[in-house]
MARKOL-762214 format. One line per field, with one value per residue (C-alpha): residue number from 1; z, x, y. Coordinates in nm, 3 decimals. Each point is the difference from the previous one (the first is absolute). Layout:
tikol: c(NUM / ...)
pz: c(Z / ...)
px: c(X / ...)
py: c(Y / ...)
This chain:
tikol: c(1 / 2 / 3 / 4 / 5 / 6 / 7 / 8 / 9 / 10 / 11 / 12 / 13 / 14 / 15 / 16 / 17 / 18 / 19 / 20 / 21 / 22 / 23 / 24 / 25 / 26 / 27 / 28 / 29 / 30 / 31 / 32 / 33 / 34 / 35 / 36 / 37 / 38 / 39 / 40 / 41 / 42 / 43 / 44 / 45 / 46 / 47 / 48 / 49 / 50 / 51 / 52 / 53 / 54 / 55 / 56 / 57 / 58 / 59 / 60 / 61 / 62 / 63 / 64 / 65 / 66 / 67 / 68 / 69 / 70 / 71 / 72 / 73 / 74 / 75 / 76 / 77 / 78 / 79 / 80 / 81 / 82 / 83 / 84 / 85 / 86 / 87 / 88 / 89 / 90 / 91 / 92 / 93 / 94 / 95 / 96 / 97 / 98 / 99 / 100 / 101 / 102 / 103 / 104 / 105 / 106 / 107 / 108 / 109 / 110 / 111 / 112 / 113 / 114 / 115 / 116 / 117 / 118 / 119 / 120 / 121 / 122 / 123 / 124 / 125 / 126 / 127 / 128 / 129 / 130 / 131 / 132 / 133 / 134 / 135 / 136 / 137 / 138 / 139 / 140 / 141 / 142 / 143 / 144 / 145 / 146 / 147 / 148 / 149 / 150 / 151 / 152 / 153 / 154 / 155 / 156 / 157 / 158 / 159 / 160 / 161 / 162 / 163 / 164 / 165 / 166 / 167 / 168 / 169 / 170 / 171 / 172 / 173 / 174 / 175 / 176 / 177 / 178 / 179 / 180 / 181 / 182 / 183 / 184 / 185 / 186 / 187 / 188 / 189 / 190 / 191 / 192 / 193 / 194 / 195 / 196 / 197 / 198 / 199 / 200 / 201 / 202 / 203 / 204 / 205 / 206 / 207 / 208 / 209 / 210 / 211 / 212 / 213 / 214 / 215 / 216 / 217 / 218 / 219 / 220 / 221 / 222 / 223 / 224 / 225 / 226 / 227 / 228 / 229 / 230 / 231 / 232 / 233 / 234 / 235 / 236 / 237 / 238 / 239 / 240 / 241 / 242 / 243 / 244 / 245 / 246 / 247 / 248 / 249 / 250 / 251 / 252 / 253 / 254 / 255 / 256 / 257 / 258 / 259 / 260 / 261 / 262 / 263 / 264 / 265 / 266 / 267 / 268 / 269 / 270 / 271 / 272 / 273 / 274 / 275 / 276 / 277 / 278 / 279 / 280 / 281 / 282 / 283 / 284 / 285 / 286 / 287 / 288 / 289 / 290 / 291 / 292 / 293 / 294 / 295 / 296 / 297 / 298 / 299 / 300 / 301 / 302 / 303 / 304 / 305 / 306 / 307 / 308 / 309 / 310 / 311 / 312 / 313 / 314 / 315 / 316 / 317 / 318 / 319 / 320 / 321 / 322 / 323 / 324 / 325 / 326 / 327 / 328 / 329 / 330 / 331 / 332 / 333 / 334 / 335 / 336 / 337 / 338 / 339 / 340 / 341 / 342 / 343 / 344 / 345 / 346 / 347 / 348 / 349 / 350 / 351 / 352 / 353 / 354 / 355 / 356 / 357 / 358 / 359 / 360 / 361 / 362 / 363)
pz: c(8.384 / 0.339 / 0.021 / -0.038 / 0.230 / 0.356 / 0.177 / 0.353 / 0.012 / -0.047 / 0.325 / 0.259 / -0.191 / -0.079 / 0.364 / 0.122 / -0.254 / 0.094 / 0.370 / -0.076 / -0.297 / 0.044 / -0.043 / 0.282 / -0.136 / 0.194 / -0.065 / 0.108 / 0.345 / 0.091 / -0.242 / 0.108 / -0.265 / -0.091 / -0.033 / -0.214 / -0.222 / -0.054 / -0.070 / -0.251 / -0.191 / -0.007 / -0.117 / -0.310 / -0.296 / 0.240 / 0.136 / 0.370 / 0.056 / -0.154 / 0.215 / 0.341 / 0.064 / -0.146 / 0.226 / 0.312 / -0.081 / -0.082 / 0.332 / 0.185 / -0.178 / -0.025 / 0.276 / -0.003 / -0.248 / 0.127 / -0.082 / -0.353 / -0.046 / 0.108 / -0.169 / -0.237 / -0.357 / -0.081 / 0.318 / -0.082 / -0.351 / 0.140 / 0.229 / -0.306 / -0.226 / -0.195 / 0.052 / -0.312 / -0.086 / 0.210 / -0.030 / 0.246 / 0.284 / -0.109 / 0.005 / 0.335 / 0.146 / -0.142 / 0.158 / 0.331 / -0.003 / -0.058 / 0.289 / 0.226 / -0.107 / -0.003 / 0.224 / 0.279 / -0.128 / -0.001 / -0.316 / -0.026 / 0.049 / -0.259 / -0.344 / -0.191 / 0.191 / -0.068 / -0.372 / 0.012 / 0.103 / -0.279 / -0.131 / 0.177 / -0.237 / 0.056 / 0.085 / 0.245 / 0.168 / 0.037 / 0.140 / 0.262 / 0.098 / 0.035 / 0.132 / 0.234 / 0.098 / -0.057 / -0.240 / -0.224 / -0.333 / -0.273 / -0.115 / -0.361 / -0.146 / -0.286 / 0.215 / 0.097 / -0.360 / -0.115 / 0.266 / -0.057 / -0.381 / 0.020 / 0.263 / -0.215 / -0.347 / -0.072 / -0.318 / 0.060 / -0.053 / 0.351 / -0.103 / -0.026 / 0.309 / -0.055 / 0.048 / 0.313 / 0.137 / -0.070 / 0.187 / 0.296 / 0.012 / -0.013 / 0.284 / 0.216 / -0.002 / 0.158 / 0.198 / 0.367 / 0.199 / 0.301 / -0.201 / -0.297 / 0.023 / 0.030 / -0.293 / -0.226 / 0.095 / -0.058 / -0.352 / -0.079 / 0.152 / -0.212 / -0.308 / 0.122 / 0.093 / -0.148 / -0.292 / -0.175 / -0.323 / -0.343 / -0.002 / 0.284 / 0.296 / 0.281 / -0.019 / 0.225 / 0.286 / -0.056 / 0.255 / -0.262 / -0.160 / -0.214 / 0.070 / -0.263 / -0.351 / -0.169 / 0.202 / -0.097 / -0.365 / -0.008 / -0.139 / 0.266 / -0.251 / -0.189 / 0.292 / 0.076 / -0.328 / -0.041 / -0.298 / -0.138 / 0.074 / -0.273 / -0.073 / 0.189 / -0.167 / -0.036 / 0.084 / -0.045 / 0.245 / 0.063 / 0.371 / 0.111 / 0.328 / 0.073 / 0.285 / 0.158 / 0.247 / 0.262 / -0.125 / -0.261 / -0.221 / 0.026 / -0.176 / 0.165 / -0.215 / -0.055 / 0.272 / -0.221 / -0.230 / 0.009 / 0.311 / 0.103 / 0.247 / 0.005 / -0.061 / -0.294 / -0.179 / -0.285 / -0.327 / -0.370 / -0.226 / -0.235 / -0.014 / -0.047 / -0.041 / 0.221 / -0.179 / 0.060 / 0.361 / 0.061 / -0.167 / 0.250 / 0.288 / -0.130 / -0.065 / 0.361 / 0.114 / 0.084 / -0.130 / -0.105 / 0.089 / -0.094 / -0.156 / -0.014 / -0.096 / 0.268 / -0.039 / -0.191 / 0.201 / -0.037 / 0.224 / -0.055 / 0.115 / -0.050 / -0.334 / -0.105 / -0.013 / 0.027 / -0.186 / 0.139 / -0.084 / 0.224 / 0.048 / 0.315 / -0.033 / 0.245 / 0.012 / 0.162 / 0.300 / -0.088 / 0.212 / -0.103 / 0.010 / -0.337 / -0.025 / 0.012 / 0.124 / 0.351 / 0.102 / 0.323 / 0.204 / -0.048 / 0.371 / -0.019 / -0.307 / 0.181 / 0.300 / -0.150 / -0.370 / -0.136 / -0.315 / -0.184 / -0.056 / -0.374 / 0.065 / 0.236 / -0.256 / 0.015 / 0.375 / 0.039 / -0.220 / 0.268 / 0.303 / 0.119 / 0.081 / -0.110 / 0.039 / 0.115 / 0.047 / 0.235 / 0.206 / 0.041 / 0.071 / 0.202 / 0.138)
px: c(11.008 / -0.169 / -0.061 / 0.374 / 0.120 / 0.122 / -0.194 / 0.095 / 0.277 / -0.253 / -0.186 / 0.235 / 0.082 / -0.369 / -0.110 / 0.284 / -0.094 / -0.368 / 0.080 / 0.146 / -0.208 / -0.359 / -0.256 / -0.239 / -0.341 / -0.329 / -0.069 / 0.349 / -0.033 / -0.274 / 0.008 / -0.324 / -0.149 / -0.292 / 0.227 / 0.249 / -0.281 / -0.157 / 0.334 / 0.106 / -0.328 / 0.024 / 0.361 / -0.086 / 0.043 / 0.031 / 0.297 / 0.087 / -0.035 / -0.348 / -0.106 / 0.105 / -0.295 / -0.248 / 0.128 / -0.018 / -0.355 / -0.110 / 0.133 / -0.184 / -0.329 / 0.020 / 0.237 / -0.100 / -0.081 / -0.358 / -0.027 / 0.123 / -0.234 / -0.304 / 0.079 / -0.266 / 0.131 / -0.022 / 0.185 / 0.265 / 0.047 / 0.013 / 0.288 / 0.175 / -0.083 / 0.311 / 0.197 / -0.149 / -0.032 / -0.317 / -0.038 / 0.288 / -0.213 / -0.310 / 0.201 / 0.147 / -0.347 / -0.111 / 0.307 / -0.074 / -0.350 / 0.150 / 0.242 / -0.291 / -0.201 / 0.275 / 0.284 / -0.169 / 0.117 / 0.371 / 0.206 / 0.140 / 0.374 / 0.028 / 0.131 / -0.225 / -0.311 / 0.082 / 0.019 / -0.359 / -0.128 / -0.133 / 0.251 / 0.300 / 0.263 / 0.343 / 0.171 / -0.260 / -0.031 / 0.377 / 0.013 / -0.270 / 0.136 / 0.360 / -0.037 / -0.295 / 0.053 / 0.372 / -0.053 / 0.302 / -0.176 / 0.109 / -0.189 / 0.093 / -0.117 / 0.128 / 0.271 / 0.135 / -0.003 / 0.188 / 0.268 / 0.055 / 0.001 / 0.269 / 0.204 / -0.010 / -0.024 / -0.303 / -0.183 / -0.305 / -0.340 / -0.106 / -0.367 / -0.006 / -0.140 / 0.237 / 0.296 / -0.152 / -0.052 / 0.365 / 0.109 / -0.216 / 0.155 / 0.350 / -0.076 / -0.134 / 0.355 / 0.151 / -0.275 / 0.106 / -0.259 / 0.023 / -0.003 / -0.221 / -0.210 / 0.305 / 0.166 / -0.302 / -0.039 / 0.369 / -0.013 / -0.304 / 0.170 / 0.312 / -0.220 / -0.203 / 0.279 / 0.329 / -0.044 / -0.238 / -0.187 / 0.060 / 0.374 / 0.087 / 0.118 / 0.204 / 0.268 / 0.237 / -0.253 / -0.073 / 0.131 / 0.045 / 0.301 / 0.193 / -0.258 / -0.216 / 0.094 / -0.187 / 0.198 / 0.330 / -0.102 / -0.169 / -0.319 / -0.261 / -0.218 / -0.054 / -0.183 / -0.266 / -0.139 / -0.374 / -0.221 / -0.159 / -0.367 / -0.253 / -0.057 / -0.271 / -0.331 / -0.076 / -0.347 / -0.124 / -0.259 / -0.185 / -0.050 / -0.302 / 0.042 / -0.359 / -0.066 / -0.327 / 0.112 / 0.202 / -0.122 / 0.174 / -0.114 / 0.161 / -0.052 / 0.061 / 0.194 / -0.113 / 0.069 / 0.249 / 0.281 / 0.234 / -0.048 / -0.297 / -0.237 / 0.186 / -0.155 / 0.098 / -0.099 / -0.238 / 0.182 / -0.056 / 0.205 / 0.227 / 0.067 / -0.324 / -0.084 / -0.204 / -0.329 / 0.021 / 0.107 / -0.297 / -0.234 / 0.110 / -0.068 / -0.346 / -0.085 / 0.096 / -0.266 / 0.212 / -0.030 / 0.348 / 0.091 / 0.366 / 0.273 / 0.375 / 0.293 / 0.220 / 0.358 / 0.092 / 0.129 / 0.108 / 0.015 / 0.192 / -0.134 / 0.184 / -0.164 / -0.173 / 0.076 / -0.271 / 0.039 / -0.251 / -0.144 / -0.262 / -0.268 / -0.122 / -0.375 / -0.212 / -0.363 / -0.326 / -0.139 / -0.232 / -0.282 / 0.058 / 0.338 / 0.086 / 0.014 / 0.345 / 0.157 / 0.068 / -0.032 / 0.190 / 0.150 / 0.374 / 0.060 / -0.192 / 0.199 / 0.323 / -0.093 / -0.191 / 0.031 / 0.319 / 0.126 / 0.294 / 0.321 / -0.071 / -0.211 / 0.237 / 0.063 / -0.367 / -0.057 / 0.109 / -0.287 / -0.245 / 0.216 / 0.061 / 0.319 / 0.047 / 0.258 / 0.346 / -0.106 / -0.282 / 0.199 / 0.298 / -0.210 / -0.305 / -0.221)
py: c(7.945 / 0.015 / -0.374 / -0.068 / 0.280 / -0.021 / 0.274 / -0.103 / 0.264 / 0.279 / -0.068 / 0.155 / 0.322 / 0.042 / -0.032 / 0.223 / 0.266 / -0.013 / 0.043 / 0.342 / 0.113 / -0.120 / 0.277 / 0.077 / -0.099 / -0.003 / -0.367 / -0.103 / 0.156 / -0.249 / -0.296 / -0.163 / -0.234 / 0.228 / 0.305 / -0.191 / -0.126 / 0.342 / 0.165 / -0.264 / 0.024 / 0.379 / -0.011 / -0.200 / 0.237 / 0.297 / 0.196 / -0.017 / 0.375 / -0.002 / -0.294 / 0.137 / 0.236 / -0.248 / -0.275 / 0.215 / 0.113 / -0.356 / -0.125 / 0.277 / -0.064 / -0.382 / -0.113 / -0.369 / -0.273 / 0.003 / 0.371 / -0.067 / -0.297 / 0.200 / 0.331 / 0.138 / -0.007 / 0.369 / 0.089 / -0.260 / 0.138 / 0.354 / -0.103 / -0.144 / 0.298 / 0.101 / -0.322 / -0.158 / -0.369 / -0.013 / -0.376 / -0.019 / 0.133 / -0.193 / -0.322 / 0.095 / 0.044 / -0.336 / -0.161 / 0.174 / -0.147 / -0.346 / 0.055 / 0.093 / -0.304 / -0.261 / 0.122 / 0.191 / 0.337 / -0.085 / -0.032 / -0.353 / -0.035 / -0.276 / 0.106 / -0.241 / 0.109 / 0.363 / -0.080 / -0.123 / 0.346 / 0.221 / 0.251 / -0.155 / -0.135 / -0.153 / 0.327 / 0.129 / -0.340 / -0.011 / 0.353 / -0.067 / -0.341 / 0.120 / 0.356 / -0.054 / -0.363 / -0.059 / -0.291 / -0.075 / 0.054 / 0.243 / 0.309 / 0.073 / 0.329 / 0.213 / 0.155 / -0.341 / -0.124 / 0.309 / -0.041 / -0.369 / 0.011 / 0.268 / -0.185 / -0.314 / 0.166 / -0.216 / 0.100 / -0.220 / 0.160 / 0.108 / 0.013 / -0.380 / -0.171 / -0.290 / 0.235 / 0.152 / -0.351 / -0.081 / 0.313 / -0.095 / -0.346 / 0.151 / 0.240 / -0.283 / -0.139 / 0.312 / 0.175 / 0.012 / -0.191 / 0.233 / 0.326 / -0.076 / 0.315 / 0.223 / -0.177 / 0.046 / 0.365 / 0.060 / -0.140 / 0.215 / 0.305 / -0.041 / 0.002 / 0.296 / 0.241 / -0.132 / -0.239 / 0.238 / -0.074 / 0.154 / -0.056 / 0.237 / -0.212 / 0.159 / -0.266 / 0.192 / -0.037 / -0.369 / -0.254 / -0.271 / 0.166 / -0.246 / -0.270 / 0.173 / -0.110 / 0.284 / 0.252 / -0.163 / -0.012 / 0.341 / -0.155 / 0.082 / 0.181 / -0.328 / -0.159 / -0.100 / -0.129 / 0.015 / -0.069 / 0.315 / 0.052 / 0.062 / 0.368 / 0.182 / 0.071 / 0.371 / 0.126 / 0.355 / 0.135 / 0.323 / 0.063 / 0.203 / 0.188 / 0.093 / 0.243 / 0.107 / 0.263 / -0.186 / -0.336 / -0.212 / -0.285 / -0.342 / -0.331 / -0.336 / -0.245 / -0.357 / -0.260 / -0.183 / 0.108 / 0.300 / 0.216 / -0.214 / 0.161 / 0.332 / 0.342 / 0.220 / 0.314 / -0.087 / -0.051 / -0.052 / -0.223 / 0.191 / 0.372 / 0.192 / 0.366 / 0.229 / -0.070 / -0.376 / 0.054 / 0.230 / -0.247 / -0.267 / 0.238 / 0.084 / -0.365 / -0.073 / 0.246 / 0.306 / 0.357 / 0.114 / 0.358 / 0.029 / -0.216 / 0.046 / -0.220 / -0.155 / -0.120 / -0.313 / -0.294 / -0.360 / -0.303 / -0.322 / -0.336 / -0.329 / -0.079 / 0.321 / 0.370 / 0.262 / 0.328 / 0.246 / 0.339 / 0.154 / 0.260 / 0.169 / 0.044 / 0.196 / -0.103 / 0.111 / -0.185 / -0.287 / -0.131 / -0.360 / -0.169 / -0.156 / -0.376 / -0.168 / 0.325 / 0.121 / 0.365 / 0.065 / 0.281 / 0.036 / -0.060 / -0.329 / -0.105 / 0.085 / -0.213 / -0.290 / -0.074 / -0.161 / 0.172 / -0.160 / 0.191 / -0.007 / 0.311 / 0.181 / 0.275 / 0.095 / -0.010 / 0.362 / 0.117 / -0.114 / 0.084 / -0.353 / -0.188 / -0.358 / -0.274 / 0.106 / 0.361 / -0.098 / -0.247 / 0.234 / 0.308 / -0.106 / 0.273)
């Protein structure tokens, strides 16, 4: 069990390993507090390689906390388009506004004060405090939990906050006060590139060697232990890709709930046929000219999975824009309106790039 283990012997081999194996990452080259914060929020639920171009663009467009605090929401969501979990960036903006109001535009260097900012939990507060400010506080994420439960063959449920708190307390005993940020990054790095998930660790590359009980016992695949989540709810949708020449029709989602405030192609609940799809178009005030089926697609959220079929519908130009729908040039959509990655399969039908495609291949 972690609470009964002596982890002090892991510190030196871990730091030595990191000195020769740390990846070059854009936020590591200049670990200023704002840069650390943005990178850590982006990295939640998102792979490092996917984050890199987003981070670099975000820093170009919003280089300071003031810029983030004052950014117009649609522009902010557009910069985040494709990263998902959009409440992350909304919370980050709310926290930036608090930092401007209460701390003169500078992130506090105190762990407890960081925890009071919206969207900053124990891990992110620990990462900012240790990496940017050198404070000897732990930063425990999923990578760290996986490494330590394997080293100690601890079968506790890692989803329990009480266990995470116990791990934090244990790490406080061994974290080097003069190299706290390096120590935390090293533990995360081991989990990211060596002690991999899904039972496939690269034990031969790990600096812990015989210090790791799971390696000695050949039981790495048993750890970490995590309670199973409830099954995802399935929802069927029919997506309507409505084109009027070089203009396309979008619908803005409600300000709260899933994908709040984002723009989407209009949709109907369930799988519907061409007649019902055309009826929707006519009721919206368009004159349909041609309809054809598009490819099926699916998108997985944390608690729901969308199964989608779609139609591409060409319509005649209307003098009056329909209520609750937006008719915009494709170039304007590309530049201005944030479209979630749930619809990435359908972007090609209207000649726009969204999410990862747009950020990696800007015009």
